[in-house]
N, C-alpha and C positions, 0 to 999 in steps of 0.2 A: 504494500500500500504506500502511496506517496503521501506527503504532508497534506495534499489537497483531497485525499480520500479516493483517488482514482486507482484502479487496479491495472497494473501493466503486466502483460504476459511476459514471462521470463524468456531470455534467450536460451534455448535448449539445444541439445546435441543435434536435433533435426535441422537446426539452422546452418549446420556445417556442411561442407561439400560432401557428396556421396562417398561413403567409406572413410571419411576423415577421422571420425572419433572411434577410438577403441580403448575403453577402460581408462579414460582421463589421461592420455598422454602418448599413446602409441599412434601418433599422427605425424605425417610428414611435415617438415618445417614450413613449406610454402602454404599448406593447408591451414596450419595453425596461424600463420601471419594473416591470411585472408579472413579467417574467422574472427580474429581479434580486431581487424580493421572494421568489419561490419558492426561489431559490438561498440567499438570506439565511435563510429559515425552516429549510431543510434543514440547513445547517451549524451554525446556532445549536443545533438539537436534538442534532446529533452531538457538538458540543463539550460540551454539558451532560452527555451520557452517558459521557464519558470518565472513566476512573479517575484518582485522584491519582497512582498509580504511573506511568501512561503519561505524564502531564504532567511528572512529575519527570524521567523518562528523556529526554523531549524537551528539557527545560531544559539538561541536561548536554550533549546532542548539539548543540544550537544554539551553546552556548558554545565547543564544539570547532571551530566553523566560523570562528573569529575571523580566522585567517590568510587564508581565502578572501575574507572581507568586505573586509579591508584591501587585499588584492591587487586586487580588483575596482575599488576607488576609485582606487588608484594607476594601474591600467591606463587607466581613463577619463581620468585627468588627463594621461596621456602620449600621447594620440592625436594624429596629425599635425595634425588640424583645430584642435587646441588650441594649436598653435605653441609647444610646450615642448620643451626639450632633454633633459629627464629620461628616462633609459632605463637598462637593465642595472643594474649595481651602484648607480649614482646614484639610480635609481628605488627600489631596495630600501631605501635609507636616507632616503627622503623622510619628513619628520615625519608621524605619523598625522593624519588629518583630524579636525576637529571633527565631532561626530555629533549629529543631532537624532533623537529616538526617541520611544517611547511606553512607558507603564507598563502591562503586560498586566492585563486584567480579563476577567471573564465567559468564562473558558475559552480566552482568546487564547493563542497560543504564548508561553511564558514566556522572554522575552529578557533577564531581569534579570541572570543570570550572564554573558551575552554583553556586556551593557553594562558590567558591572564589569570584565570582562577588557579591553574596549576602553579603559576609563579607566586600567587598570593599564599598558597599552601606551603611554599618553600622550595619548589622545584626550580632548578636552573633550566632555562629554555634556550636551546640553540636553534638558529635558523640558517637555512642555506642560501647561497647565491651562486649561480652557475659561473664556472670558469672553464671555458673550453667544453670538454665533454664530462667534466667532473663537478662535484658540489664542494664549495668552500663553506666553512661554517663560522658563524659569529655568535657571540653571546647576545641574547635579545633583551629588550626591556619593553615596557608598556607602550612606549612611543612608536615602536616599529611593528607591534603586533596588531596591524590593521590590514584591511583588504586593499587590493590594488587591481587595476584593470590590466596590468601587464605582469610579467614575471618579475617579482620584486627583487631588489638588491638592497637588503638591509645594511645600514651603515655599521661601522665598527671595525675593530682590529681583527684581522683574519686569525682564526685558531688553527687553520690548516685545511688540507684537502682530504676527502675520502673518510675512511673509518678511524684513522689514528686519533684525530681530535675528539671524536666521540668516545673512544675508549679511554683517552686521557681524562675526560670530564666525568667518567663513570656513568655514561648514559645507560639507563635501564629500560628505556622505552623510545621507540621511534614511531611516530604517527606518519603513515605512508599515504600519499595521495594516490587515487586510482579512479578510473571511470567505471570499473566493474570488478567484482571479486566473487570467486566461487566459494560459497560458504562451507563446502565440504573439503576441497583440496587446498584452499587458500591461494590458488592461482589468481593473478590480477591482470587487468588491462590498464596500462598507463596511457599517457597522452602521446607517447611515441618517441621522444628524444632519448629515452633510456637512462636518464640520470640516476633514478632509484634502482633500476636493474643492475647497473654497474656497482652502485653502493652496496646493495644487499648481497652481492657475490662475496663480499668480505665476511659474511656470516653464514656461509653454506653449512658449516658444522657448528656445534656448540649448543648448550642448553638455553632455551628462551629465558630472558631475564637475567642471565649471568653477566659478569663484568665484561666478558668478551663476546657476549651474544645478547643484545637487547631484545626485549619483547617487541615483535613487529606487529603493529595494529594498523590495518588499512581502514581508511575513512571514506565511506560512500553513502549514497541515499539508499533507503530500503529497497527500492525498485531495481537497484543495481547489483543485488545479490543474485547472481545467475550462474549457469554453467559456463565455465571458461576453460578452453583447452590449454594444456600446458606442454612446454618443451622441456627437454632434459636440463637446460641451463637455467630455467625459471626458479626463483627462490620464493616459496609461498610465504604469505603472512601467517602469523599465529592466530590472529583474531580479527574480527571486523567490528567497527564502531559506526553505528547510525544513530539518528535521533531516538530510535526505539530501544537502544541499549548496546551493550558490548557482549559479544559471544565468541567463544573459541571456535575455530574451524574444526569440524568433526574429524577430518582425515589427517590433521597435523599432529604429529607425536609431540 
């Protein structure tokens, strides 16, 4: 359901070229690219058609999910495989994680109010700016956590490129932009330049929420939770965040 109450049919495997889908991934690269392009075009058009009122409502509802977001990171950090003793009351008092995020553009779900609320709760927030084919990271403040009509370039001293500055800052959560996400596999469709695809390759292995492997949470509209074909090099997100709430992807370990 969209925020306007309209029901959108999901993009299903039947939308793919004949014979393209075989158990979420055994698809030729060209077929995967074509299927993702169709999904990309559809949801770009739907986002452009949304009213400002709907977007504003989504902004408020996303900010209200701050406790769910923080709880998901704390839970990931407390798994037995992570060998941590934090649990119960101790877990609830764990300092909030540093967060790497994005500044919404082109109809993306507006997470600016959520970022400001995370910062108010004590999280450091890092924002990206594109440099060539990579993302450079800067420490954010309230003045730069606003929407822009273009790819924003937040001011500030560069903390570095790629994953290294995020690891150095102890980032425990990355809010990942997407046009669509498969709620089972965690596969995502981005806007196309591949900035986050390259970034996420740095965390192909590791436990979600660890120092070396932040929890990856994709942010989309509810209607954008659809079947997405995946290629071998794709890095799935661990969970999805919409105005309806945060949910772990069922097929992600």
